[in-house]
BAKOL-986243 format. One line per 8 residues: their letters; for each residue z, y, x of N, C-alpha, C, O. Coordinates in Angstrom, 3 decimals, padded with zeros to 6 digits. Example, Ala and Ser with C-alpha at 12.3 -4.5 7.8 and 13.67 -1.06 7.14 Angstrom:
2
as	007.800:-005.690:013.190:007.800:-004.500:012.300:007.800:-003.300:013.200:008.465:-003.319:014.236 | 007.080:-002.250:012.850:007.140:-001.060:013.670:007.870:000.030:012.900:008.039:001.138:013.409
END
This chain:
109
mqtsispv	014.611:006.738:045.028:014.950:006.834:046.428:014.773:008.279:046.856:013.906:008.986:046.342 | 015.584:008.707:047.784:015.400:010.055:048.310:015.766:010.100:049.779:016.501:009.255:050.290 | 015.227:011.121:050.447:015.471:011.300:051.863:015.441:012.780:052.195:014.732:013.560:051.560 | 016.209:013.150:053.185:016.129:014.516:053.700:014.833:014.656:054.473:014.379:013.716:055.126 | 014.234:015.851:054.391:013.001:016.129:055.124:013.180:017.400:055.931:014.045:018.223:055.632 | 012.350:017.555:056.959:012.330:018.828:057.662:011.931:019.881:056.640:010.976:019.681:055.890 | 012.646:020.996:056.600:012.373:022.008:055.572:010.910:022.444:055.552:010.285:022.648:056.593 | 010.386:022.580:054.333:009.003:022.996:054.132:008.982:024.034:053.006:009.643:023.871:051.980
qvypatan	008.208:025.105:053.219:008.109:026.170:052.220:007.345:025.668:050.995:006.214:025.195:051.106 | 007.968:025.776:049.844:007.341:025.477:048.559:007.753:026.621:047.644:008.912:026.720:047.242 | 006.803:027.478:047.320:007.129:028.676:046.550:007.972:028.316:045.340:007.589:027.395:044.618 | 009.064:028.958:045.072:009.595:030.181:045.663:010.739:029.939:046.642:011.498:030.863:046.934 | 010.878:028.725:047.152:012.027:028.408:048.014:011.597:027.451:049.117:010.416:027.360:049.453 | 012.574:026.739:049.676:012.323:025.785:050.750:012.825:024.410:050.327:013.997:024.246:049.989 | 011.924:023.415:050.347:012.307:022.044:050.007:012.956:021.387:051.213:012.500:021.549:052.345 | 014.037:020.634:050.956:014.718:019.922:052.036:014.933:018.443:051.702:015.547:017.712:052.479
tlyirsit	014.419:018.002:050.533:014.619:016.627:050.098:013.359:016.121:049.392:012.729:016.847:048.622 | 013.004:014.862:049.670:011.921:014.183:048.972:012.542:013.088:048.119:013.313:012.265:048.612 | 012.199:013.086:046.828:012.643:012.052:045.896:011.402:011.302:045.426:010.422:011.929:045.025 | 011.426:009.954:045.467:010.288:009.179:044.956:010.784:008.105:043.998:011.905:007.609:044.106 | 009.907:007.763:043.054:010.180:006.692:042.097:008.868:005.943:041.877:007.838:006.558:041.600 | 008.905:004.645:041.997:007.705:003.827:041.821:007.257:003.877:040.369:008.070:003.742:039.454 | 005.937:004.076:040.160:005.423:004.086:038.788:004.428:002.959:038.537:004.204:002.593:037.384 | 003.823:002.396:039.586:003.018:001.171:039.459:003.296:000.315:040.684:003.643:000.821:041.751
lgpppsyy	003.138:-000.980:040.512:003.450:-001.894:041.608:002.263:-002.183:042.511:002.417:-002.843:043.538 | 001.086:-001.703:042.148:-000.057:-001.840:043.039:-000.819:-003.116:042.822:-000.665:-003.764:041.787 | -001.625:-003.483:043.764:-001.756:-002.871:045.090:-002.767:-001.725:045.096:-003.741:-001.784:044.345 | -002.583:-000.721:045.883:-001.305:-000.298:046.451:-000.475:000.419:045.395:-001.031:000.905:044.411 | 000.829:000.498:045.573:001.687:001.116:044.566:001.513:002.633:044.493:001.116:003.284:045.459 | 001.825:003.170:043.312:001.816:004.616:043.086:003.250:005.077:042.869:004.104:004.322:042.403 | 003.490:006.334:043.219:004.840:006.900:043.112:004.800:008.275:042.461:003.857:009.043:042.649 | 005.835:008.566:041.700:006.115:009.921:041.243:006.978:010.538:042.337:007.897:009.886:042.832
yelqevtv	006.700:011.787:042.725:007.516:012.413:043.758:007.982:013.793:043.318:007.363:014.438:042.472 | 009.081:014.227:043.908:009.587:015.587:043.743:009.962:016.133:045.105:010.610:015.450:045.898 | 009.554:017.366:045.379:010.075:018.099:046.527:011.201:018.956:045.973:010.994:019.760:045.064 | 012.390:018.777:046.524:013.579:019.401:045.969:014.274:020.293:046.984:014.220:020.057:048.191 | 014.928:021.322:046.465:015.862:022.110:047.252:017.254:021.667:046.812:017.677:021.946:045.690 | 017.960:020.977:047.702:019.287:020.470:047.393:020.311:021.303:048.161:020.250:021.421:049.384 | 021.248:021.873:047.415:022.295:022.713:048.003:023.654:022.123:047.648:023.929:021.831:046.484 | 024.502:021.950:048.662:025.850:021.438:048.439:026.843:022.570:048.687:026.901:023.142:049.776
tpaiaeqv	027.618:022.876:047.654:028.666:023.886:047.765:029.973:023.153:048.022:030.377:022.318:047.213 | 030.650:023.453:049.145:031.870:022.715:049.474:032.986:022.952:048.447:033.002:023.947:047.723 | 033.898:022.009:048.420:035.050:022.120:047.536:035.901:023.329:047.934:035.937:023.729:049.098 | 036.576:023.891:046.947:037.471:025.026:047.191:038.890:024.562:046.895:039.171:024.044:045.814 | 039.779:024.750:047.862:041.172:024.365:047.680:041.894:025.402:046.824:041.580:026.591:046.858 | 042.844:024.929:046.073:043.649:025.844:045.252:044.406:026.819:046.146:044.960:026.433:047.176 | 044.422:028.084:045.740:045.166:029.107:046.489:046.282:029.628:045.599:046.064:030.033:044.457 | 047.485:029.605:046.163:048.676:029.974:045.411:049.281:031.238:046.004:049.325:031.412:047.222
dptdgsii	049.744:032.114:045.124:050.438:033.342:045.556:051.766:032.926:046.171:052.569:032.280:045.497 | 052.029:033.280:047.448:053.258:032.840:048.117:054.528:033.487:047.535:055.626:032.963:047.720 | 054.386:034.589:046.854:055.580:035.275:046.342:056.075:034.695:045.028:057.282:034.556:044.833 | 055.160:034.353:044.120:055.634:033.859:042.823:055.091:032.476:042.452:055.448:031.938:041.403 | 054.248:031.904:043.284:053.731:030.563:043.050:052.607:030.472:042.030:052.170:029.376:041.676 | 052.140:031.618:041.559:051.045:031.590:040.593:049.736:031.235:041.299:049.563:031.480:042.492 | 048.840:030.661:040.537:047.541:030.257:041.089:046.624:031.471:041.133:046.353:032.102:040.111 | 046.150:031.787:042.338:045.217:032.905:042.523:043.780:032.405:042.320:042.982:033.032:041.623
vaaqpeqt	043.473:031.258:042.948:042.149:030.650:042.829:042.342:029.179:042.485:043.028:028.450:043.202 | 041.733:028.747:041.383:041.833:027.342:040.978:040.981:026.472:041.897:039.940:026.901:042.395 | 041.440:025.254:042.108:040.676:024.304:042.924:039.363:023.975:042.228:039.301:023.884:041.002 | 038.300:023.796:043.039:036.996:023.433:042.496:036.417:022.304:043.339:036.500:022.342:044.567 | 035.829:021.295:042.688:035.256:020.176:043.446:033.939:020.588:044.105:033.341:021.608:043.763 | 033.516:019.774:045.047:032.203:019.976:045.667:031.130:019.907:044.585:031.214:019.088:043.670 | 030.126:020.769:044.694:029.044:020.784:043.709:027.694:020.656:044.414:027.455:021.278:045.449 | 026.826:019.843:043.836:025.475:019.680:044.352:024.502:020.247:043.324:024.541:019.886:042.147
tvvvlkng	023.628:021.141:043.787:022.612:021.739:042.933:021.247:021.254:043.406:020.927:021.327:044.592 | 020.446:020.760:042.465:019.105:020.271:042.778:018.091:021.103:042.002:018.162:021.194:040.777 | 017.140:021.716:042.727:016.064:022.474:042.112:014.750:021.793:042.493:014.430:021.663:043.674 | 013.998:021.365:041.492:012.701:020.734:041.739:011.666:021.838:041.940:011.437:022.652:041.046 | 011.043:021.861:043.121:010.075:022.896:043.461:008.636:022.442:043.222:007.763:023.261:042.939 | 008.392:021.141:043.336:007.043:020.613:043.128:007.169:019.145:042.769:008.070:018.458:043.252 | 006.265:018.658:041.917:006.259:017.236:041.605:004.821:016.773:041.394:003.910:017.583:041.225 | 004.639:015.461:041.407:003.299:014.918:041.222:003.291:013.421:041.459:004.339:012.775:041.474
nvnmteeq	002.104:012.878:041.643:001.930:011.452:041.910:001.219:011.275:043.242:000.374:012.086:043.622 | 001.569:010.211:043.943:000.963:009.916:045.237:000.908:008.396:045.405:001.781:007.680:044.913 | -000.108:007.914:046.093:-000.281:006.475:046.319:000.026:006.104:047.756:-000.118:006.913:048.672 | 000.450:004.868:047.933:000.499:004.282:049.261:-000.943:003.912:049.599:-001.702:003.546:048.701 | -001.341:003.997:050.864:-002.715:003.619:051.234:-002.840:002.093:051.284:-001.840:001.379:051.354 | -004.082:001.610:051.248:-004.337:000.165:051.372:-003.771:-000.369:052.685:-003.177:-001.446:052.725 | -003.963:000.398:053.756:-003.455:-000.029:055.069:-001.931:-000.141:055.056:-001.375:-001.117:055.560 | -001.254:000.860:054.478:000.204:000.796:054.377:000.635:-000.406:053.547:001.578:-001.112:053.905
wdnwqagp	-000.059:-000.633:052.439:000.248:-001.775:051.573:000.095:-003.087:052.334:000.968:-003.952:052.261 | -001.014:-003.239:053.069:-001.273:-004.469:053.816:-000.258:-004.701:054.932:000.032:-005.850:055.265 | 000.294:-003.625:055.519:001.242:-003.743:056.630:002.698:-003.842:056.190:003.585:-003.965:057.034 | 002.959:-003.792:054.901:004.322:-003.856:054.377:004.814:-005.291:054.482:004.289:-006.176:053.808 | 005.814:-005.529:055.317:006.359:-006.868:055.546:007.234:-007.296:054.378:007.953:-006.481:053.800 | 007.171:-008.560:054.037:007.988:-009.110:052.957:009.333:-009.559:053.494:009.489:-009.828:054.685 | 010.296:-009.634:052.597:011.603:-010.173:052.960:012.672:-009.107:053.043:012.377:-007.917:053.155 | 013.927:-009.552:052.985:015.046:-008.608:052.949:015.213:-007.787:054.229:015.793:-006.702:054.189
asgdddyq	014.715:-008.287:055.361:014.875:-007.563:056.625:013.844:-006.456:056.797:013.863:-005.740:057.798 | 012.941:-006.310:055.824:011.831:-005.372:055.985:012.228:-003.910:055.813:011.472:-003.021:056.203 | 013.396:-003.644:055.237:013.787:-002.251:055.019:012.870:-001.575:054.019:012.272:-000.541:054.318 | 012.756:-002.152:052.835:011.813:-001.675:051.827:011.922:-000.182:051.545:010.909:000.517:051.517 | 013.140:000.314:051.336:013.313:001.737:051.009:012.788:002.620:052.132:012.045:003.570:051.886 | 013.172:002.307:053.356:012.715:003.111:054.493:011.194:003.051:054.638:010.552:004.064:054.913 | 010.624:001.868:054.453:009.169:001.733:054.590:008.459:002.609:053.561:007.516:003.327:053.894 | 008.912:002.546:052.323:008.282:003.329:051.263:008.458:004.830:051.508:007.506:005.597:051.362
lnaisanl	009.669:005.250:051.878:009.922:006.670:052.140:009.096:007.172:053.318:008.569:008.284:053.281 | 008.981:006.351:054.368:008.159:006.744:055.523:006.693:006.878:055.135:006.028:007.838:055.524 | 006.186:005.911:054.363:004.772:005.925:053.976:004.460:007.135:053.095:003.480:007.839:053.339 | 005.268:007.376:052.092:004.996:008.472:051.159:005.216:009.818:051.836:004.472:010.764:051.578 | 006.226:009.921:052.696:006.415:011.172:053.463:005.184:011.474:054.287:004.713:012.611:054.311 | 004.657:010.466:054.962:003.456:010.646:055.793:002.266:011.065:054.935:001.504:011.950:055.324 | 002.104:010.440:053.779:000.965:010.752:052.913:001.036:012.162:052.340:000.010:012.747:051.992 | 002.239:012.705:052.242:002.412:014.079:051.756:002.464:015.091:052.899:002.588:016.293:052.662
gltra	002.369:014.597:054.158:002.405:015.493:055.298:003.786:016.014:055.608:003.933:017.112:056.146 | 004.827:015.222:055.267:006.207:015.627:055.476:006.825:014.845:056.630:006.346:013.768:056.985 | 007.883:015.388:057.210:008.629:014.718:058.270:010.040:014.449:057.788:010.754:015.367:057.384 | 010.439:013.190:057.830:011.824:012.857:057.449:012.782:013.437:058.478:012.517:013.406:059.680 | 013.881:013.958:057.995:014.887:014.552:058.904:015.824:013.495:059.431:016.730:013.803:060.205
END
């Protein structure tokens, strides 16, 4: 799971994304996390020479670059675990991302 976060300085750059993956089911569960700098380079349209129709610049698709700035393990607290509602309406991904963001001192964007 991943979420955008308010930018935070993590040497040598700025993290803008939190990625988490569950590593134990608990209670309470533990997660592997990464603070990432994610950059999206927009697609480039093909440019053609109007005089002879030759290609000046080839088309390029959108590219996403991910740089991992920091990683580690973090746990959900007992209180967070106890307050996690069961069932499909609980928004499991959002609950986990909110809990782990809070535990790392991050703000979801």
